[in-house]
N, C-alpha and C positions, 0 to 999 in steps of 0.2 A: 515504382516507389517501394522502398523498403520500410516496413512497419514492424514494430514489436509491441505486443499486447501483454502486459504484465498484471497478474491478479494482485490486488492489494486488500489484505485482511485487516479490519478494525476490530479490536477486542476490548473487553471490559477489565483491563488491568492484569490479564494473564498472558500477555504476549510472550514473555520469557518462557513460560511453560509450553506454549504452542511451538516456539522455536525449537526447544529441546525435543518435543514430541516428534516434529517433522524431521529433525536431524537424525533421530534414532530410527524412526519408522521408515523413512524414505532415503536414508543415507545422504541427507541434504548437507551441503557445505554452508556454514555461516559466513557470509561475506562481510557483513557489517551490522553492528548493533550500536545505536546511539540512544542514550537515555535523555530525558528532559534535563537532568542534572548536569549532563555533559555539554549542553548546548550553549552555555555561557550567557544565558538569559535568566531573568528572574522568574522562577516558578515556585509555587508553594512546596514546602518540604515533602509533603506526602506524594508528590509527583516525581521527585528526583530519581527514583529507581524505575519508574515506568518507561516503557520503550516509546521514544518519539519516532524512530524510524529504524527498520531493520530490513536487510535483504538476505535471503537464503537462496541457494542454487540447488535445484532438484534436476539432475541430469543436465540438460542444456537450457532449462527454463529458470527464470528468476521468480520469486514470490516476495512481495513486500508485505511487512507486518508492522502494526503499531498498536499501542494502547490508545483508547479514545477517552481520556479523562474529562469528566464534567459533561460529557455528551453520552447519555445512555445508548448503548448499542442494542438494537432489537433484531429479532429474527427477520431476515430479509434485507437488512441494510448493512451487513457485516462485510460485504464483498463489493469492491469497485475495481475498475481497471485503469491502468495507466497506459496510454497509447503514446509511443515515442517513435520518432523518425528523424533521421539526419538528412532526409531527401526532400522535406517539405520546404519549398521556397517561401510560401506564404501560408502559415498555419491557420490564419484567420479564415481563409476560404474553406479549408477543410472542416473547421469547427462549425462554420455557418451551414455548410452542406449537411453535416451530421445532425445538427439540431433541427433542420427543416425535415429531414428524413424521419427522425425520431418523433417529432411532433405530429407529422402526418400519419405515421403508423400507429400512434396511440389513440387516434380518434375512432 
């Protein structure tokens, strides 16, 4: 089974700054930036320039970044992971197995 694990950073309104920082520091290539204003949905005006979803490529790896408007980001919850696979016939089995393993290891 071929899996890809992609880090996803949630930030407090400074996603564009982070994208610029990583692009300069790590020579990352900006693949996509979509703001809330570009989504074609109704969002408050103060969110229009906030990043709804961005992807940068660092070497062979992707990093996803977004602002988290209205939901305060706290130390310890700014990073999540996106697990993707084109090989999973039934992703629900995979998710159930992961949740059982995570639940038992947290006890």
